C-alpha positions, 0 to 999 in steps of 0.5 A, a space after each residue: 532492548 530499548 537501546 537496540 531498537 533506538 540504534 536500529 532506528 538511527 541507522 535506518 534514518 541515516 540510510 533513508 536520508 542518503 537514499 535517492 528516494 528517501 520518502 519511499 524508503 521512509 514510508 517502508 521503514 515507518 510501516 515496518 516499524 508500526 507493524 513490528 510494534 503492533 499486535 499483529 507482528 507477534 513480536 511484543 509480549 505485552 499483547 499476550 497470546 491466544 485469545 488475548 492476542 486476538 482480542 488485542 488485534 481486533 481492538 487495534 485494527 478497529 481503532 486505527 483502521 477504517 470501519 465504514 459504518 463508523 466512518 459515516 455515522 460515528 464520531 468526527 474522529 473517524 474521518 482520520 482513520 483512512 489516513 491512519 489505516 495506510 500505515 497499519 497492516 494485518 499480517 507479515 504477508 500483507 506488510 511484505 506484499 505492499 512494501 515490495 510493490 512500493 519498493 519496486 515502483 515507488 523510487 522512480 515515481 518519487 524521483 519524477 514527482 519530487 519528495 513533497 509532491 510524492 508524499 502528498 500524492 501517496 497519502 491523499 490517493 490512499 485516503 481517497 481509495 479507502 474512503 471510496 471503498 468505505 462509501 461502497 460498503 457503508 454498512 460494513 462493520 469490518 475494519 480495513 487496514 493497509 497501504 494497498 490503495 496508496 501503493 496501487 496509486 503509485 502503480 497507476 502513476 508509474 504506468 503513465 510516467 514509465 510505460 516502457 519500463 521493463 518489469 520482471 514478473 513471476 507467472 505461476 502458470 509458467 512455473 514462476 519463470 522470471 520474464 521481463 515485460 514493459 509496464 504497459 503490459 504488466 500493470 494493466 493486466 494486474 488491474 484487470 485481475 483486480 477488476 475480476 476479483 472485485 466482481 467476485 468478492 464477498 461482503 466479508 473480510 478479505 482483499 479490498 480489490 475495490 480499493 486497489 482499483 480506485 487507487 490505481 485509477 486515481 494515480 493514473 489520472 493524477 499523472 495524466 492531468 499533472 504531467 501531460 503526454 510530453 513528460 513520459 520518461 523512458 525508464 530503466 528496468 524495474 525489479 521483480 513484482 509479486 502479489 499483495 494481501 489485504 486482511 
């Protein structure tokens, strides 16, 4: 089993190094690996099953995720959790949704920014998005995990840098027919849906729509300030996009 995992890791590392956007694919691989080794994946027998597995998941999310009440009133180490939470996901759907968006929009954004700047941008915007969500819900004991804030920042930057890139979208009310629209149509509509959903969200566990909005705004604002109006790029079509979950 160990040799199989190590062989797969070596092959993945080689593929990432040769990719045109190695940090994007590296982040995807890292999130997938962390999820596979965690209790939420169901792939590690050592976490047990039934109630034992659920208890292990709660402990795991509380340790690595953001708990707003502890972030502002707990130990100093809690300040690191908005960074660790970016690499932890609550379910297969949650992981695949976030990684699909990162795969679609991350590569072109990384190529435009460069590897180092893109990585710092991703982590910093993700951290600030989760920190902002926690500040608004400072009394919450609910743990928050996932890369949604960072991925939303990538979407915001992509919108500014490649507003005319054609994005293939699946619309439920049109029987999921694949239709192609420019990014300046698709991404603002996505942000508007997050805004509407955030206004209707309860205080309980669910999708962290506010973190999505904060990340999106941070990403767009960073690209606007950093690159200015003269650096927009007319881009090639981007692949299909879908929704994402948050525990």
